[in-house]
VEXNUGU-304922 format. One line per field, with one value per residue (C-alpha): x, y, z. Coordinates in steps of 0.05 Angstrom, whole numbers. Layout:
xx <- [X,...];
yy <- [Y,...];
zz <- [Z,...];
//
This chain:
xx <- [-308,-315,-251,-209,-222,-204,-139,-123,-137,-95,-36,-43,-33,30,65,55,78,143,153,147,197,255,253,240,292,338,347,398,373,412,386,310,294,237,173,199,265,222,169,236,259,201,201,271,265,188,199,261,215,149,193,225,160,113,158,149,70,81,107,66,0,22,47,-25,-59,-22,-24,-100,-106,-60,-88,-155,-141,-98,-157,-209,-155,-151,-232,-234,-181,-163,-93,-78,-93,-40,7,9,-10,64,95,49,70,144,141,111,153,225,242,232,296,327,286,284,373,357,291,342,388,350,304,354,341,283,208,199,237,201,131,145,166,100,56,93,90,11,-18,-24,-67,-109,-113,-127,-177,-215,-207,-238,-286,-309,-311,-352,-416,-485,-490,-566,-560,-504,-546,-600,-552,-528,-602,-619,-547,-515,-452,-376,-372,-432,-430,-371,-396,-470,-457,-386,-364,-415,-404,-333,-336,-338,-273,-243,-251,-217,-158,-150,-157,-95,-56,-66,-26,22,36,88,120,148,164,198,246,263,280,318,356,375,339,355,304,239,227,275,332,327,326,392,427,399,421,490,496,470,411,358,303,299,293,240,207,212,174,120,105,111,56,22,18,-2,-63,-80,-77,-112,-173,-181,-183,-236,-284,-270,-284,-354,-373,-356,-399,-455,-491,-442,-456,-405,-413];
yy <- [82,157,154,110,165,220,177,165,238,257,211,237,313,285,263,316,358,316,307,390,408,354,398,464,459,415,366,312,246,219,267,271,221,236,196,164,139,110,82,48,18,-13,-48,-68,-94,-106,-186,-162,-109,-145,-197,-158,-115,-188,-198,-128,-139,-202,-180,-118,-155,-216,-155,-121,-175,-201,-128,-120,-185,-163,-92,-118,-174,-122,-71,-125,-157,-82,-69,-134,-128,-64,-98,-122,-53,-17,-71,-67,12,35,-24,-1,76,52,12,77,125,85,111,52,55,44,-19,-47,-65,-100,-142,-160,-188,-229,-248,-248,-225,-262,-251,-251,-182,-149,-170,-158,-90,-77,-100,-57,0,-7,-43,11,45,-8,-17,56,58,4,8,73,51,-9,48,96,53,68,82,72,5,-20,7,-35,-97,-91,-81,-150,-177,-195,-222,-181,-225,-223,-146,-142,-193,-163,-88,-73,-102,-74,-6,-11,-34,35,61,-5,11,75,41,-17,50,82,7,-4,59,55,-22,-16,30,-19,-68,-24,3,-70,-82,-15,-47,-114,-162,-206,-175,-131,-56,-33,-74,-48,28,20,-24,25,84,57,52,110,81,129,110,38,72,112,53,25,73,81,10,24,90,37,-21,25,55,-15,-36,26,21,-57,-40,18,-36,-81,-40,-17,-80,-89,-28,-20,17,65,129,170,228];
zz <- [-331,-313,-270,-315,-367,-325,-303,-383,-389,-338,-366,-436,-405,-364,-413,-467,-422,-403,-472,-486,-416,-448,-506,-490,-440,-484,-418,-431,-433,-369,-335,-360,-422,-464,-457,-528,-505,-445,-491,-531,-465,-452,-526,-522,-439,-437,-413,-363,-336,-332,-302,-233,-237,-217,-168,-132,-145,-110,-51,-52,-51,6,41,28,53,117,138,134,164,225,229,233,280,324,336,348,403,425,439,464,521,553,575,508,480,539,520,446,433,451,405,355,355,362,302,268,292,269,197,151,123,185,197,131,136,204,162,110,160,201,142,86,10,-4,-4,76,86,30,54,137,114,72,132,177,137,127,182,238,185,187,260,281,231,250,321,320,279,336,388,358,340,351,429,425,388,443,495,475,470,540,563,538,564,506,514,490,431,405,410,371,314,302,325,335,263,227,254,240,163,132,176,161,87,92,123,75,22,54,52,-15,-38,20,9,-54,-10,30,-12,-60,13,32,-55,-47,18,-13,-67,-121,-167,-164,-193,-136,-155,-237,-213,-172,-227,-281,-232,-229,-302,-326,-354,-333,-390,-356,-291,-305,-343,-278,-243,-292,-280,-208,-206,-256,-198,-148,-191,-209,-133,-110,-166,-147,-77,-76,-127,-67,-11,-39,-36,31,54,0,45,51,4,-33,-63];
//
């Protein structure tokens, strides 16, 4: 509750500062609408905005879940097989080095304007964070426990299940928290390149029609979506690693 209160206080301060900036500098609404204009846009087009926000949220959640599963699976495969690690690591690095705006048009061309291209885009944006953090966690298990397991000739699979994965869960939790912030970016970039709906679709249409208040309303919905996803994931990962001490 303290975290929620701090966020709410921060939002109130930001809105007050935003309103004061618009009034003091006499900024035109088509450049920067005031909070009251954005609230009016919500009132007039709330159902329309929420419908498209639901599309983006659905794409984000599917991409997030798929990205976490793909990232964790790749990390385990890379630890189990040095050959797989040598084969996969260059490909993973290349996918992260390429700008997302360069990949998105290709995915839209291959997968169309539907959900598939947005989900794959979200997966590409987040899976590296999950893979790298979890793989580091798997490698940094307690060496004393690993030596003891090998002394008793524990199989490599049992070593992974009983020693490596529990040791790597805190690192995996960190990767999942990072993924929660970046997952919406993948969905939004995919929508920006080509989509039939979603918040980025609204932003593009509103920008073309100079409806800046609607565009800001969509941006605020996106920010709220990111905060809710991050808060939910934070609660989930605390249950995943209840033994981890946090400040």
